[in-house]
C-alpha positions as CSV (number, residue, x, y, z in Angstrom):
1,M,0.0,-0.1,0.1
2,N,1.5,3.3,-1.0
3,D,0.8,6.0,1.6
4,W,2.2,8.9,-0.5
5,P,-0.1,11.3,-2.0
6,E,-1.0,10.7,-5.7
7,G,1.8,11.5,-7.9
8,W,4.5,11.2,-5.1
9,S,6.6,8.0,-4.5
10,D,9.0,6.8,-2.1
11,D,11.1,5.3,-4.8
12,R,14.3,7.2,-4.9
13,N,14.8,6.0,-8.5
14,A,11.6,7.3,-9.6
15,R,11.1,10.5,-11.5
16,Y,12.0,13.6,-9.7
17,G,9.1,15.8,-8.7
18,R,5.6,15.7,-9.9
19,G,5.1,16.1,-13.6
20,S,8.9,15.6,-14.2
21,A,9.6,13.2,-17.1
22,D,13.3,12.8,-16.2
23,A,14.8,10.9,-13.4
24,Q,17.0,13.7,-12.5
25,P,16.2,17.1,-11.3
26,E,16.1,19.9,-14.0
27,G,18.9,22.1,-14.2
28,V,19.0,25.9,-13.4
29,R,16.9,27.7,-15.8
30,S,17.8,31.2,-17.0
31,M,14.6,33.3,-16.2
32,P,14.0,36.3,-18.4
33,H,14.2,39.5,-16.5
34,V,10.7,41.0,-16.3
35,R,10.6,44.9,-15.5
36,R,7.7,45.3,-13.4
37,P,6.1,48.9,-13.5
38,V,6.3,51.0,-10.2
39,P,2.9,51.3,-8.8
40,R,1.3,54.7,-8.5
41,Q,1.0,55.2,-4.8
42,Q,-1.5,57.6,-3.5
43,T,-0.3,59.5,-0.3
44,Q,-3.1,61.0,1.7
45,G,-3.2,64.7,1.2
46,Y,-1.4,64.5,-2.2
47,D,-2.9,64.6,-5.6
48,D,-1.7,62.1,-8.5
49,A,0.8,64.5,-9.8
50,A,2.8,64.2,-6.6
51,A,3.0,60.4,-6.7
52,Y,6.0,58.8,-4.9
53,D,9.0,58.2,-7.2
54,S,11.9,56.4,-5.8
55,G,14.4,57.8,-8.4
56,Y,15.7,54.4,-9.1
57,N,14.9,54.4,-12.7
58,T,16.3,57.9,-13.3
59,G,19.5,57.3,-11.5
60,Q,18.8,60.0,-9.0
61,V,20.8,59.8,-5.8
62,Y,18.9,59.7,-2.7
63,G,19.0,63.1,-0.9
64,A,19.6,65.2,-3.9
65,P,17.3,68.0,-4.3
66,Q,14.7,67.8,-7.1
67,R,14.3,70.5,-9.6
68,G,11.8,73.3,-8.5
69,G,12.3,72.5,-4.8
70,P,9.9,70.2,-2.6
71,R,6.4,70.0,-3.6
72,V,3.5,71.2,-1.4
73,P,-0.1,70.0,-1.4
74,G,-1.6,71.1,-4.8
75,G,1.5,70.2,-6.6
76,S,3.2,73.6,-6.7
77,P,6.8,74.0,-5.7
78,A,7.1,75.5,-2.2
79,T,8.5,79.0,-1.8
80,A,11.7,79.4,0.3
81,P,11.1,81.3,3.4
82,G,12.1,85.3,3.0
83,P,14.1,87.3,5.4
84,A,12.9,88.5,8.8
85,P,11.2,91.9,8.8
86,D,13.4,94.8,9.6
87,W,11.3,96.4,12.4
88,R,13.8,99.1,13.0
89,R,13.6,100.2,9.5
90,R,9.8,100.2,9.6
91,I,9.6,102.1,12.9
92,K,12.0,104.7,11.4
93,I,9.8,105.1,8.2
94,G,6.7,105.4,10.4
95,S,8.2,108.1,12.4
96,I,9.3,110.1,9.6
97,V,5.8,109.9,8.0
98,L,4.2,111.0,11.4
99,L,6.8,113.9,11.7
100,V,5.9,115.0,8.3
101,A,2.2,114.8,9.0
102,V,2.5,116.8,12.3
103,L,4.7,119.5,10.7
104,G,2.2,119.8,7.7
105,T,-0.5,120.3,10.1
106,T,1.3,122.7,12.4
107,I,2.4,124.8,9.4
108,G,-1.0,124.7,7.9
109,T,-2.7,125.7,11.1
110,Y,-0.2,128.7,11.6
111,F,-0.9,130.2,8.2
112,W,-4.6,129.5,8.7
113,A,-4.6,131.5,12.0
114,D,-2.1,134.2,10.8
115,G,-4.4,134.9,7.7
116,K,-7.4,135.4,10.3
117,M,-5.6,137.9,12.5
118,R,-7.0,141.4,11.9
119,R,-3.9,143.7,12.1
120,E,-5.6,147.2,11.8
121,V,-3.7,149.3,14.5
122,D,-0.7,151.1,13.2
123,L,1.5,152.0,16.2
124,A,3.9,153.7,13.7
125,K,1.5,156.6,13.7
126,V,2.0,157.0,17.6
127,I,4.5,160.0,18.2
128,D,6.9,160.9,21.0
129,R,7.3,157.3,22.3
130,P,9.1,156.3,25.7
131,Q,12.1,154.2,25.3
132,E,11.9,150.5,25.0
133,G,12.3,148.4,28.2
134,D,13.4,144.8,28.9
135,C,9.7,143.4,29.2
136,T,7.2,143.0,26.3
137,T,4.2,145.0,27.1
138,Y,0.6,144.7,25.8
139,L,-2.2,147.1,26.0
140,I,-5.4,144.7,26.2
141,V,-8.8,146.5,25.4
142,G,-12.4,145.2,25.7
143,S,-14.5,147.3,23.6
144,D,-18.4,147.6,23.7
145,S,-18.3,147.0,19.8
146,R,-21.6,145.2,18.7
147,E,-20.0,144.4,15.3
148,G,-21.7,141.5,13.5
149,M,-24.3,141.1,16.3
150,S,-28.0,140.6,15.5
151,A,-30.8,142.3,17.3
152,E,-31.6,139.1,19.1
153,E,-28.0,138.7,20.2
154,K,-27.9,142.3,21.4
155,K,-30.9,141.7,23.5
156,K,-29.7,138.4,24.9
157,L,-26.4,139.8,25.8
158,H,-27.8,143.1,27.3
159,T,-25.5,145.1,25.1
160,G,-27.8,147.7,24.1
161,S,-27.6,149.2,20.6
162,A,-25.5,152.2,20.9
163,E,-23.6,153.0,17.6
164,G,-19.8,153.0,17.3
165,K,-17.6,151.6,20.0
166,R,-16.0,152.6,23.3
167,T,-13.5,150.9,25.7
168,D,-15.2,148.9,28.3
169,S,-12.0,147.8,30.0
170,M,-8.3,148.4,29.6
171,M,-5.2,146.6,30.9
172,I,-1.5,146.8,30.6
173,L,0.2,143.1,30.6
174,A,3.9,143.1,31.1
175,A,5.5,139.9,30.2
176,C,8.8,139.8,32.0
177,S,11.3,137.3,33.2
178,S,11.2,138.4,36.6
179,G,7.3,137.7,36.6
180,N,4.4,138.7,34.7
181,T,2.2,141.9,35.9
182,M,-1.4,142.7,34.8
183,I,-2.4,146.3,35.6
184,S,-6.0,147.5,35.1
185,L,-6.6,151.0,34.0
186,P,-10.1,152.0,35.2
187,R,-11.9,153.7,32.3
188,D,-12.7,156.8,34.6
189,S,-9.0,157.5,35.1
190,D,-8.1,161.0,35.0
191,V,-5.5,161.7,32.2
192,E,-4.2,164.3,29.8
193,I,-4.6,164.1,26.1
194,P,-1.2,164.9,24.6
195,K,-0.1,166.0,21.2
196,F,-0.9,163.6,18.6
197,V,-1.2,162.8,15.0
198,G,-4.8,161.9,13.6
199,S,-4.9,158.3,12.7
200,E,-7.0,159.0,9.6
201,S,-6.4,162.5,8.8
202,G,-2.5,162.5,9.6
203,K,-2.9,165.9,10.9
204,T,-1.0,167.0,14.0
205,F,-3.1,168.0,17.0
206,P,-1.1,170.1,19.7
207,A,-1.3,169.5,23.3
208,Q,-4.0,171.7,25.0
209,G,-3.8,170.4,28.6
210,R,-7.1,168.9,28.3
211,R,-8.0,166.3,31.1
212,V,-10.5,163.7,30.3
213,K,-11.6,160.2,31.3
214,L,-9.2,157.7,29.7
215,N,-11.9,156.1,27.6
216,A,-12.5,159.4,25.9
217,A,-9.1,159.1,24.3
218,Y,-10.3,155.9,22.6
219,A,-13.7,157.5,21.5
220,E,-11.9,160.6,20.0
221,D,-9.4,158.9,17.7
222,G,-9.2,155.2,18.3
223,P,-6.6,152.8,19.5
224,E,-3.6,154.9,18.2
225,L,-4.6,158.0,20.4
226,L,-5.5,155.6,23.3
227,V,-1.9,154.0,23.3
228,R,-0.4,157.6,22.8
229,T,-2.4,158.7,25.9
230,V,-1.4,155.7,28.0
231,E,2.4,156.1,27.1
232,H,2.2,159.9,27.9
233,N,0.6,159.5,31.2
234,T,2.6,156.4,32.4
235,G,5.8,156.7,30.8
236,L,5.8,153.0,29.8
237,R,6.1,152.1,26.1
238,I,3.5,149.9,24.7
239,D,4.8,147.1,22.5
240,H,1.6,145.6,21.3
241,Y,-2.2,146.3,21.1
242,A,-5.1,143.7,21.4
243,E,-8.8,144.6,21.3
244,I,-11.8,142.3,21.5
245,G,-15.7,143.1,21.2
246,F,-18.5,141.8,23.0
247,A,-19.3,139.0,20.4
248,G,-16.0,137.9,20.2
249,F,-15.5,137.5,23.9
250,A,-18.8,135.5,24.4
251,N,-17.9,133.4,21.4
252,I,-14.6,132.4,22.7
253,V,-16.0,131.4,26.0
254,D,-18.8,129.1,24.3
255,A,-16.1,127.5,22.1
256,L,-14.2,126.6,25.1
257,G,-17.3,125.0,26.6
258,G,-17.4,127.6,29.3
259,V,-14.9,128.9,31.9
260,E,-14.9,127.9,35.4
261,M,-15.0,130.5,38.1
262,N,-15.1,130.7,41.8
263,I,-17.4,133.6,42.8
264,E,-16.7,134.8,46.3
265,K,-19.8,136.6,46.8
266,G,-23.1,136.4,44.7
267,F,-24.4,139.6,43.0
268,K,-27.0,140.8,40.5
269,D,-27.1,143.6,38.1
270,K,-30.0,144.3,35.9
271,K,-28.1,146.5,33.4
272,S,-25.5,143.8,32.5
273,G,-28.0,140.9,33.1
274,A,-25.8,139.4,36.1
275,D,-27.3,137.1,38.5
276,F,-24.8,135.0,40.3
277,Q,-24.7,132.9,43.4
278,A,-21.5,132.5,45.5
279,G,-19.4,129.3,44.8
280,K,-17.7,127.4,42.0
281,Q,-19.5,127.4,38.7
282,T,-18.9,127.5,35.0
283,L,-19.9,130.5,33.0
284,N,-21.1,130.4,29.4
285,G,-20.5,133.2,27.0
286,E,-23.5,135.2,28.0
287,Q,-22.8,134.8,31.8
288,A,-19.2,135.5,31.3
289,L,-19.9,138.8,29.5
290,A,-22.3,139.9,32.3
291,F,-19.6,139.1,35.0
292,V,-17.0,141.3,33.4
293,R,-19.3,144.2,32.7
294,T,-20.9,144.5,36.0
295,R,-20.0,147.6,38.1
296,Y,-23.3,149.1,39.5
297,A,-23.6,146.2,41.9
298,F,-20.5,147.1,43.7
299,A,-19.7,149.9,46.0
300,E,-16.1,150.2,44.4
301,S,-17.9,150.4,41.1
302,D,-15.2,150.5,38.4
303,L,-12.4,149.3,40.6
304,A,-14.4,146.2,41.5
305,R,-15.3,145.5,37.9
306,T,-11.6,145.7,36.9
307,K,-10.6,143.2,39.6
308,N,-13.3,140.6,38.1
309,Q,-11.9,141.4,34.8
310,Q,-8.5,140.3,35.7
311,K,-9.8,137.2,37.5
312,F,-12.0,136.1,34.5
313,L,-9.1,136.8,31.8
314,S,-6.5,134.8,33.8
315,A,-9.1,131.9,34.2
316,L,-9.9,132.1,30.6
317,A,-6.2,131.9,29.5
318,S,-5.5,129.2,31.9
319,Q,-8.2,126.9,30.5
320,A,-7.6,127.9,26.9
321,A,-3.8,127.1,27.1
322,T,-4.2,123.5,28.3
323,P,-3.4,120.2,26.3
324,G,-7.2,119.4,26.4
325,T,-7.7,122.3,24.2
326,I,-4.5,122.7,22.3
327,L,-4.3,118.9,21.3
328,N,-8.0,118.7,20.4
329,P,-8.7,120.1,17.1
330,F,-12.5,119.9,17.7
331,K,-11.9,122.5,20.4
332,L,-8.8,124.3,19.1
333,Y,-10.0,125.4,15.8
334,P,-13.4,126.8,17.0
335,T,-11.8,128.5,19.9
336,M,-9.0,130.1,17.7
337,G,-11.7,131.0,14.9
338,A,-14.0,132.7,17.4
339,G,-11.3,134.7,18.9
340,L,-9.2,135.5,15.6
341,D,-12.5,136.7,13.8
342,T,-13.1,139.7,16.1
343,L,-9.5,140.1,17.7
344,I,-8.1,143.5,16.4
345,V,-4.2,143.7,16.9
346,D,-1.6,146.0,15.9
347,K,0.3,145.5,12.5
348,D,3.4,144.0,14.1
349,M,1.8,141.5,16.2
350,S,2.6,138.0,15.4
351,L,1.1,134.7,16.4
352,F,4.1,134.1,18.7
353,D,3.4,137.3,20.4
354,L,-0.3,136.7,20.7
355,G,0.6,133.2,22.2
356,E,3.1,134.8,24.7
357,M,0.4,137.3,25.9
358,F,-2.0,134.4,26.6
359,F,0.6,132.3,28.4
360,A,1.6,135.4,30.5
361,M,-2.0,135.8,31.5
362,K,-2.1,132.0,32.3
363,G,1.0,132.4,34.5
364,I,-0.6,135.1,36.5
365,S,-3.5,132.8,37.3
366,G,-1.1,130.2,38.2
367,G,0.5,132.4,40.9
368,D,3.5,133.4,38.6
369,G,3.1,137.2,38.7
370,T,0.9,139.9,40.0
371,S,-2.4,141.3,38.9
372,M,-3.4,145.0,40.4
373,N,-5.3,148.1,39.7
374,I,-3.1,151.1,38.8
375,P,-2.3,153.0,42.2
376,I,-5.1,155.6,42.8
377,N,-4.7,158.7,45.0
378,G,-8.1,160.3,45.2
379,S,-10.4,161.7,42.4
380,R,-11.0,164.9,40.5
381,G,-14.4,165.9,39.1
382,G,-15.6,162.2,39.4
383,N,-12.5,161.1,37.6
384,L,-9.9,158.9,39.5
385,V,-6.6,160.3,39.9
386,W,-3.4,158.1,39.7
387,D,-0.8,158.1,42.4
388,K,2.0,159.5,40.4
389,A,5.0,158.4,42.7
390,K,3.7,154.9,42.8
391,V,3.1,154.8,39.0
392,Q,6.6,156.1,38.4
393,Q,8.2,153.4,40.6
394,L,5.9,150.6,39.0
395,V,6.9,151.7,35.6
396,K,10.5,151.6,36.4
397,Q,10.5,148.1,37.9
398,I,8.9,146.9,34.6
399,Q,11.3,148.8,32.5
400,N,14.2,147.2,34.1
401,D,12.5,143.7,34.4
402,E,12.6,143.6,38.1
403,K,10.1,142.1,40.5
404,V,7.2,144.5,40.9
405,T,6.8,145.4,44.7
406,V,4.3,148.3,44.1
407,T,0.7,147.5,45.3
408,G,-2.4,149.0,43.7
409,N,-5.8,149.8,44.9
């Protein structure tokens, strides 16, 4: 019985292997080489164009870079990383652009404001002037001009409807390195009208020894005669002149959003429209105008009014010359526009001079200077007579840029 599977034999001499016709094993056969194609392998996240190629068939050495660089999803060659951003260069360029923008805005603002200044007063027409001193002096005038005001505005601001204009307040501001000084000149001051040249006619008017109220000089021949009269009666040279009317004053206050004042004692005045309680409060344009015009509510009359005018102007300058106003174009331009539209200055007044004037007033409100009425020594015919000795001492201290020690009324 043969236990081998069919086709198999235990006979060693039997044919070799199943199906072999020979007794011996076949010799080694030479098999033809069959080149099998490399299968296209799909890699997750790559499309068919990025199929794997070992490089064997092209003779490429493993690790050598392929033309076009490595491929990225989508089949396009990857871009080599660029250089790191130069932040110092970017900051430098940004700073230059910012500087140019700031300079352009500043220059534009300067020429805009300079073009709005009303340089109408010619101090070259003033004759026989005192010598120049070490301080810069300003004659600041508040007039009752109603120029540009409607009937409704005149009624609201209690200005009346008088024609022409008169001085409602006059102050000398001396901007000195030793300290700023603001001196109020009551409009009822007793002064002499000197020899002068008419601002319009050019005619010379000789001195006649006429003594009048100070505001009469302005009414007779305008700012030029007022400056001539102040210089003649004080001996102090006036370098610059600035005048503002009712409407301009009220508009500046409103453009600032009001001016905060601490009123020590409440008062009312029907003529000016004043009605104030004691304490800290913010005055709008209408209230501010009433505050600086009131005199009948006080026993000192004009002297008390000039003190209030000084207080208010100092507070106004202090609040106008703050970063919140200067750096805020929505407040700066309306404020400047409101003031420059109605501010009348001398022909030599520059924006720098005007800025110095406001900062000098601000310094006084901050305690860096002195505010006072011109020293008074009685009255004559209802006019206030100046104390000549004190006035001469005061003027000498200002001319020599010395600390003012003279006190006023």
